[in-house]
Structure formats: C-alpha cells, structure tokens
Rosetta silent file (secondary structure, phi, psi, omega in degrees, C-alpha in Angstrom):
SEQUENCE: XXXXXXXXXXXXXXXXXXXXXXXXXXXXXXXXXXXXXXXXXXXXXXXXXXXXXXXXXXXXXXXXXXXXXXXXXXXXXXXXXXXXXXXXXXXXXXXXXXXXXXXXXXXXXXXXXXXXXXXXXXX
SCORE:     score description
SCORE:     0.000 S_00000001
   1 L     0.000  125.672  178.567  -56.426  -70.367   29.737 S_00000001
   2 L  -108.433  138.360 -170.846  -55.561  -73.716   31.273 S_00000001
   3 E  -118.567  136.819 -178.628  -52.076  -75.140   30.646 S_00000001
   4 E  -127.147  117.801  179.079  -51.341  -78.891   30.769 S_00000001
   5 E  -103.962  151.547 -177.918  -47.668  -79.789   30.964 S_00000001
   6 E  -160.926  154.789  169.258  -46.147  -83.183   30.371 S_00000001
   7 L   118.879    6.872 -179.786  -42.989  -85.039   29.464 S_00000001
   8 L   -79.876  171.616  178.843  -40.859  -84.924   32.601 S_00000001
   9 E   167.539 -161.193 -179.722  -39.069  -87.916   34.043 S_00000001
  10 E  -108.396  129.948 -180.000  -35.718  -89.461   35.091 S_00000001
  11 E  -141.186  154.013  178.026  -32.892  -89.326   32.776 S_00000001
  12 E   -79.078  155.692  176.147  -29.199  -90.012   32.924 S_00000001
  13 L   -61.878  140.510 -173.590  -26.760  -87.016   32.443 S_00000001
  14 L    93.024  -13.115 -179.004  -26.154  -86.377   28.768 S_00000001
  15 L   -80.414 -170.888 -179.853  -29.666  -87.588   27.929 S_00000001
  16 L  -136.878  152.121  169.654  -32.547  -85.736   26.535 S_00000001
  17 E  -140.157  151.905  168.313  -36.185  -85.035   27.345 S_00000001
  18 E  -124.526  127.076  179.136  -38.918  -83.144   25.714 S_00000001
  19 E   -91.183  152.477  175.529  -41.576  -81.249   27.551 S_00000001
  20 E  -132.502  147.743  175.340  -44.924  -80.326   26.215 S_00000001
  21 E  -144.481  121.245 -171.825  -47.420  -77.798   27.276 S_00000001
  22 E  -103.099  127.861  166.649  -50.951  -77.604   25.762 S_00000001
  23 E   -95.609  141.091 -174.819  -53.043  -74.527   26.243 S_00000001
  24 L   -68.897  -28.579  177.402  -56.746  -75.128   26.461 S_00000001
  25 L  -157.484  159.863  175.534  -57.649  -72.214   24.250 S_00000001
  26 L  -113.973   95.444  177.138  -56.042  -69.199   22.662 S_00000001
  27 L   -72.483  -35.958 -171.585  -57.839  -66.282   24.014 S_00000001
  28 L  -105.114  157.572 -177.363  -55.518  -63.621   23.126 S_00000001
  29 L   -75.919  -36.742  170.622  -54.193  -62.642   19.740 S_00000001
  30 L  -118.549  117.647 -176.752  -50.730  -62.552   21.201 S_00000001
  31 E  -125.271  123.663  177.111  -49.741  -65.199   23.615 S_00000001
  32 E  -100.654  129.812  174.276  -46.282  -65.785   25.047 S_00000001
  33 E  -112.387  139.037 -178.214  -45.734  -69.197   26.464 S_00000001
  34 E  -147.340  170.058  178.700  -42.711  -69.943   28.513 S_00000001
  35 E  -111.627  142.034  165.990  -40.934  -72.473   30.756 S_00000001
  36 E  -133.593  161.060  176.821  -39.645  -71.910   34.237 S_00000001
  37 E  -135.382  153.328  177.256  -37.957  -74.293   36.609 S_00000001
  38 E  -135.863  115.346  178.490  -37.632  -74.542   40.333 S_00000001
  39 L   -93.944  161.362 -179.574  -35.066  -76.591   42.076 S_00000001
  40 L   -61.874  132.530  176.422  -35.367  -77.356   45.850 S_00000001
  41 L    77.968    1.190  177.968  -34.645  -74.390   47.974 S_00000001
  42 L  -116.914  165.721  176.642  -34.181  -72.119   45.025 S_00000001
  43 L   -72.875  159.012  174.781  -36.305  -69.536   43.374 S_00000001
  44 L   -65.722  128.531 -174.205  -38.303  -70.170   40.300 S_00000001
  45 E  -128.998  144.660 -179.263  -36.219  -69.157   37.306 S_00000001
  46 E   -59.089  131.152  164.917  -36.908  -68.365   33.595 S_00000001
  47 E  -107.008  -58.933  174.246  -35.901  -70.965   31.094 S_00000001
  48 E  -161.420  162.141 -177.987  -37.300  -70.020   27.772 S_00000001
  49 E  -146.610  156.269 -172.720  -40.243  -68.384   26.165 S_00000001
  50 E  -146.681  137.078  172.692  -41.859  -68.362   22.700 S_00000001
  51 E   -78.270  124.805  179.229  -44.517  -66.122   21.044 S_00000001
  52 L   -63.228  -28.471 -178.153  -47.291  -68.449   20.040 S_00000001
  53 L   -96.227  -42.754 -173.706  -48.214  -66.343   17.043 S_00000001
  54 L   -97.699  -14.843 -179.222  -44.974  -64.987   15.812 S_00000001
  55 L    80.789   -2.547  179.505  -42.518  -67.608   16.983 S_00000001
  56 L   -60.787  148.837 -175.206  -39.849  -65.273   18.500 S_00000001
  57 E  -128.870  165.075  169.698  -38.024  -66.876   21.249 S_00000001
  58 E  -150.191  147.181 -173.233  -36.026  -66.120   24.281 S_00000001
  59 E  -133.745  153.359  165.821  -33.694  -68.278   26.496 S_00000001
  60 L   -67.474  145.933  175.800  -31.978  -68.073   29.752 S_00000001
  61 H   -54.709  -34.359 -169.047  -28.241  -67.793   29.219 S_00000001
  62 H   -71.539  -20.980 -178.034  -27.786  -70.983   31.201 S_00000001
  63 H  -118.859   13.469 -178.316  -29.640  -73.049   28.577 S_00000001
  64 L   -72.982  133.259  179.431  -28.754  -71.453   25.275 S_00000001
  65 L    86.049   -8.526  179.504  -27.534  -73.974   22.838 S_00000001
  66 L  -112.760  -35.607 -178.375  -28.783  -76.766   25.078 S_00000001
  67 E  -118.067  139.800 -178.981  -32.525  -76.305   25.164 S_00000001
  68 E  -124.500  120.659  178.369  -34.856  -75.529   22.285 S_00000001
  69 E   -98.553  133.970  175.337  -38.356  -74.077   22.568 S_00000001
  70 E  -137.292 -179.373 -170.830  -40.848  -74.588   19.772 S_00000001
  71 E  -146.307  148.511  163.866  -44.527  -74.290   19.064 S_00000001
  72 E  -115.009  103.908 -173.962  -47.417  -76.013   17.271 S_00000001
  73 L   -65.334  -40.628 -173.266  -49.779  -73.186   16.517 S_00000001
  74 L   -61.554  -36.847 -176.783  -52.597  -75.474   15.394 S_00000001
  75 L   -91.092   -8.129 -171.162  -52.355  -77.377   18.740 S_00000001
  76 L    50.049   43.753 -173.914  -51.728  -74.298   20.919 S_00000001
  77 E  -124.663  138.916  171.369  -48.773  -76.387   22.271 S_00000001
  78 E  -120.136  153.303  179.623  -45.293  -75.443   22.962 S_00000001
  79 E  -117.242  155.179  173.014  -42.306  -77.798   23.452 S_00000001
  80 E  -134.634  108.499  177.276  -39.122  -77.647   25.271 S_00000001
  81 E   -93.841  122.611 -177.526  -36.437  -80.008   23.904 S_00000001
  82 E  -110.688  108.793 -175.587  -33.768  -80.514   26.438 S_00000001
  83 L  -113.655  156.557  174.672  -30.496  -82.022   25.339 S_00000001
  84 L    58.540   44.671 -178.805  -27.156  -82.770   27.114 S_00000001
  85 L   -65.038  144.559 -176.331  -28.899  -82.723   30.424 S_00000001
  86 L  -119.333  160.902  177.517  -26.877  -82.196   33.495 S_00000001
  87 H   -53.987  -34.563 -176.423  -27.743  -82.982   37.227 S_00000001
  88 H   -74.792   -4.200  167.096  -28.070  -79.236   37.759 S_00000001
  89 H   -78.416   -7.123 -177.134  -31.077  -79.223   35.400 S_00000001
  90 L   -67.824  130.680 -177.460  -32.969  -81.166   37.855 S_00000001
  91 E  -177.821  171.588  170.284  -36.031  -79.247   38.871 S_00000001
  92 E   -92.230  119.046 -173.919  -39.670  -78.980   38.650 S_00000001
  93 E   -98.055  132.896 -176.069  -40.451  -77.368   35.261 S_00000001
  94 E  -118.313  141.923  173.004  -43.517  -75.211   34.986 S_00000001
  95 E   -89.243  147.005  176.847  -45.346  -74.029   31.874 S_00000001
  96 E  -151.448  162.083 -177.272  -46.678  -70.577   31.927 S_00000001
  97 E  -141.329  153.383  179.553  -48.436  -68.085   29.632 S_00000001
  98 E  -148.765  155.179  174.589  -48.957  -64.356   29.312 S_00000001
  99 E  -102.866  149.825 -176.019  -50.663  -62.147   26.713 S_00000001
 100 L   131.399 -173.657 -175.508  -48.533  -59.505   25.053 S_00000001
 101 L  -122.344   10.544  178.538  -45.566  -59.206   22.804 S_00000001
 102 L  -119.877  131.149  176.937  -42.676  -59.280   25.314 S_00000001
 103 L   -82.068   67.891 -176.248  -40.968  -62.363   26.704 S_00000001
 104 L   -56.573  155.958  179.620  -40.576  -61.252   30.253 S_00000001
 105 L  -105.618  -14.438  175.839  -38.361  -63.472   32.289 S_00000001
 106 L   -79.550  136.066 -172.050  -39.909  -62.753   35.620 S_00000001
 107 H   -69.486  -24.900  179.626  -42.558  -65.184   36.697 S_00000001
 108 H   -59.398  -20.924  178.239  -44.671  -62.246   38.054 S_00000001
 109 H   -81.125  -10.321 -174.584  -45.540  -61.299   34.477 S_00000001
 110 L  -100.736  124.628 -168.542  -47.143  -64.583   33.722 S_00000001
 111 L   -92.403  -29.118 -177.909  -50.795  -64.845   34.600 S_00000001
 112 E  -115.731  147.865 -175.797  -51.362  -68.554   33.743 S_00000001
 113 E  -142.163  135.370  172.093  -49.625  -71.560   35.051 S_00000001
 114 L   -96.273 -179.093 -179.580  -49.717  -75.214   34.539 S_00000001
 115 L   -76.098  157.692 -173.165  -48.835  -77.876   37.074 S_00000001
 116 L   -78.086  156.824  168.499  -45.204  -78.616   37.361 S_00000001
 117 E  -130.322  135.077 -175.830  -43.562  -81.657   35.825 S_00000001
 118 E   -78.125  129.311  175.257  -40.450  -83.124   37.476 S_00000001
 119 E  -117.442  120.425  175.595  -37.272  -83.426   35.634 S_00000001
 120 E  -125.579  120.278  176.983  -34.465  -85.478   37.410 S_00000001
 121 E  -110.550  127.571 -177.600  -31.121  -85.977   35.850 S_00000001
 122 E  -101.526  146.113 -170.067  -28.948  -88.417   37.510 S_00000001
 123 L   -87.697    0.000    0.000  -25.108  -88.301   37.344 S_00000001
C-alpha cells in the first residue's frame, strides 16, 4: 500500500486546512488509516484514525472538537479537516495505514506510511 499525502501549507492562527491521504490500493478488508504529526525535537504523536470500511474514528484528546477525520471509500482516501489552527499545531503531518480493526495510537502499529506534509501555523 502506498500512501500519498497532500494539503499542508502555511496558515494564520485560527485558520483551516484540509489534508488528504490517498491509498494506492485497498489490499485488506479492514484498513485503518490515520494521521500522526511530529514537531521539531518532539516524538511523533497520534492525531486521528478512521476505519476505511466501517468509518469508526479515534482522536487524540488534544484535537477533539478541532479536527475531523473522514473518508471517501471509493477513492481510498482519508481527509483531515483542521479548524481553529494554533501555532502549536505546527508539525509535519504523516498519513499512515494498518490492517485490522483497532485504531492503535502508537506509530509502531502502522506498517504503511506516506511522506509528510508540512503544516505551519503562524501567530
């Protein structure tokens, strides 16, 4: 599975961005796709995940109510709508995927990774 992420950029605080992640093919009947982010000198952290088939979602507490993950099954694509962005949301955002039914929050459980996309929020 190859993942292609896009949609990052520079935005002012309070603004919005939508990230997209397209999977090259859907090999597994159950595929969880997620977003992680990594700020400079910080560990990669879980942001959100969604079941590509069932649509169940999981969010990090820090983004609940602010970010929304969604999917387009026909396109094997997930989206991350990020609203009310803050400078602390600045990071490289990575798309990831794993087979299975559980939205693990540790990056070690995700076998497939896309390239990162930079999100910079200015104050």
